[in-house]
C-alpha positions in Angstrom: 5.3 116.1 62.3 1.6 116.0 61.4 -1.2 117.5 63.3 -1.9 114.4 65.4 1.9 114.3 66.4 1.6 118.0 67.5 -1.6 117.3 69.5 0.2 114.3 71.3 3.4 116.2 71.8 1.5 119.2 73.0 -0.6 117.3 75.5 2.3 115.4 77.0 4.6 118.5 77.2 1.7 120.6 78.6 0.8 118.1 81.3 4.4 117.7 82.4 4.9 121.5 82.4 1.7 121.9 84.5 3.0 119.4 87.1 6.6 120.9 87.0 5.4 124.5 87.6 2.4 123.7 89.8 0.3 126.1 87.6 -2.4 125.9 85.1 -4.6 123.6 87.2 -7.7 125.4 85.8 -6.9 124.2 82.3 -8.6 121.4 80.7 -7.4 119.0 78.0 -7.6 121.6 75.2 -5.7 124.1 77.3 -3.1 121.7 78.2 -2.6 120.9 74.4 -2.5 124.5 73.6 0.1 125.2 76.3 2.2 122.3 74.9 1.9 123.4 71.3 2.7 127.0 71.9 5.5 125.8 74.2 6.8 123.7 71.3 6.9 126.8 69.1 8.7 128.9 71.8 11.0 126.0 72.7 11.7 125.3 69.1 12.6 129.0 68.4 14.8 129.2 71.5 16.7 125.9 70.7 17.1 127.2 67.2 18.6 130.5 68.5 21.0 128.6 70.6 22.2 126.7 67.6 20.5 123.4 68.4 17.8 121.7 66.6 14.3 122.6 67.6 11.2 120.5 67.1 11.8 117.7 64.6 10.2 114.3 64.1 7.9 112.9 66.8 10.1 111.7 69.6 11.5 112.4 73.1 13.7 115.3 71.9 10.7 117.1 70.5 8.7 116.4 73.7 11.6 117.9 75.7 11.9 121.0 73.5 8.2 121.5 73.9 8.3 120.9 77.7 11.0 123.6 78.0 9.0 126.1 76.1 5.8 125.2 77.9 7.4 125.7 81.3 8.8 129.0 80.3 5.3 130.0 79.0 3.6 129.0 82.2 6.2 130.8 84.3 5.9 134.0 82.4 2.1 133.9 82.2 1.9 133.1 85.9 4.1 136.0 86.8 2.0 138.5 84.9 -1.3 137.0 86.0 -0.3 137.1 89.6 0.3 140.9 89.5 -2.5 143.0 91.0 -2.9 146.4 89.4 -3.3 149.4 91.6 -4.6 152.7 90.5 -3.5 155.9 92.0 
């Protein structure tokens, strides 16, 4: 998949992940693409570890894998961003 394919998959997966998790509202288009692309890397790695194909050609499967990774990324980052640090 070329760079343009990664951008499209990243934007679509990132946008759906933002809606699904209800987080990342402060992100713009570039942030949404970044969440989707990083989510694609995370999802691809997880799917490969599970013995399934990760990101392949441009298509619905690649968008689903990127969506799963983007949701996990938003949930984990939201969990850590929501913590308040207290000093004793």
